[in-house]
C-alpha positions in Angstrom: -28.2 39.1 27.3 -29.4 40.0 23.9 -26.1 42.1 23.2 -24.1 39.0 24.3 -25.7 36.8 21.8 -25.3 39.5 19.0 -21.6 39.9 19.9 -21.1 36.2 19.9 -22.8 35.8 16.5 -20.7 38.5 14.9 -17.5 37.1 16.5 -18.3 33.8 15.0 -19.2 35.3 11.5 -15.9 37.2 11.4 -13.7 34.2 12.7 -15.3 32.0 10.0 -14.9 34.7 7.4 -11.3 35.1 8.4 -10.5 31.5 8.7 -11.9 30.7 5.0 -10.3 33.9 3.6 -6.7 32.7 4.6 -6.6 29.6 2.2 -4.0 30.0 -0.5 -5.4 31.1 -3.8 -3.0 29.0 -6.2 -1.2 25.8 -6.0 2.4 26.1 -5.1 3.6 23.6 -7.4 2.4 25.4 -10.5 5.1 28.0 -11.6 4.4 31.0 -13.8 4.5 30.4 -17.4 7.4 32.7 -18.0 9.5 30.7 -15.4 8.9 27.5 -17.5 9.7 29.3 -20.8 13.1 30.6 -19.3 13.9 27.1 -17.7 13.2 24.9 -20.8 15.1 26.9 -23.4 18.4 25.4 -24.3 19.6 22.2 -25.7 18.0 18.8 -24.8 18.7 15.2 -25.7 15.6 13.4 -27.0 15.1 9.7 -26.7 12.3 9.0 -29.2 10.4 5.8 -29.7 8.2 5.2 -32.8 5.2 3.3 -31.3 4.3 1.0 -34.1 7.6 -0.9 -34.2 9.4 0.3 -30.9 12.3 1.8 -32.9 14.3 4.0 -30.5 16.7 6.9 -31.7 18.6 9.6 -29.8 19.4 12.8 -30.9 19.5 16.6 -29.6 16.8 19.3 -29.9 16.9 23.0 -29.2 14.2 25.0 -27.6 14.2 28.8 -28.0 12.0 31.5 -27.1 9.9 33.5 -29.6 10.3 37.1 -29.1 8.9 38.6 -26.1 5.9 36.2 -26.0 5.6 34.5 -22.7 3.7 31.4 -24.0 5.5 30.3 -27.0 8.7 28.4 -27.9 10.5 27.1 -31.0 11.7 23.5 -31.0 14.3 23.0 -33.8 15.1 19.3 -34.9 11.7 18.0 -33.6 11.4 14.4 -34.6 14.8 14.5 -36.2 13.4 16.7 -39.0 16.6 19.0 -38.9 17.7 22.4 -37.2 16.4 24.4 -40.0 12.8 23.3 -39.3 11.3 24.2 -36.0 7.8 23.4 -34.5 5.9 25.9 -32.3 5.0 24.9 -28.7 2.6 26.8 -26.5 3.3 26.5 -22.8 0.3 25.9 -20.8 0.9 25.3 -16.9 3.2 22.2 -16.9 2.6 21.1 -20.8 4.1 22.2 -24.0 1.3 22.0 -26.6 2.5 21.6 -30.3 0.7 24.0 -32.7 -0.4 21.9 -35.6 1.1 23.3 -38.7 1.2 22.0 -42.3 3.6 24.6 -44.0 6.6 22.3 -43.7 4.8 19.3 -45.4 4.3 17.8 -42.0 1.5 17.8 -39.8 2.7 17.4 -36.1 0.4 17.3 -33.1 0.8 16.5 -29.3 2.0 17.6 -26.2 4.9 17.3 -23.7 4.6 17.5 -19.9 7.4 19.2 -18.1 8.8 17.1 -15.1 11.3 16.6 -12.7 12.1 20.4 -11.9 12.2 21.4 -15.4 14.9 18.8 -16.3 12.6 16.5 -18.3 9.8 16.6 -20.8 7.6 13.7 -21.5 6.1 13.8 -25.0 3.3 12.1 -26.8 2.8 13.3 -30.5 1.8 12.3 -34.1 3.8 13.2 -37.3 2.0 13.0 -40.7 4.1 13.3 -43.7 1.2 12.8 -46.1 1.3 9.0 -46.0 -0.4 8.6 -42.7 0.3 9.7 -39.1 2.7 7.9 -37.0 2.6 8.1 -33.3 5.7 8.7 -31.0 6.8 8.9 -27.4 9.9 10.8 -26.5 11.7 11.9 -23.2 13.8 15.1 -23.4 16.4 15.4 -20.9 18.1 18.9 -20.3 21.7 19.2 -21.2 
């Protein structure tokens, strides 16, 4: 009788252990960072809205990889500042976070959320040219 109880307890313990250890470790919706980097590179159409006056303009931007780094991209023509000026974005899960940089004469801060199977990026950011920060919202659509 005692051996049956021990066997039952061991069986229950092993069963519980196996059931709880079979749960997935990661969310299947989150892709590896390198996948986003490869999928978001290329030409994008930007529809940008300046929040203080709702001015909307459309223009293209280009997103390129930075060497072998699997987390960073260059975004040229960001905020229609020209293709000769790029901001650096760091990919963090489903987001692209702008690295603040003042070397260009502008301070740009914000982030974009990668959506719609990597076909859109929804941005919220500020641009300060030294005369005060201006807030923007933008939607990038993959071309």
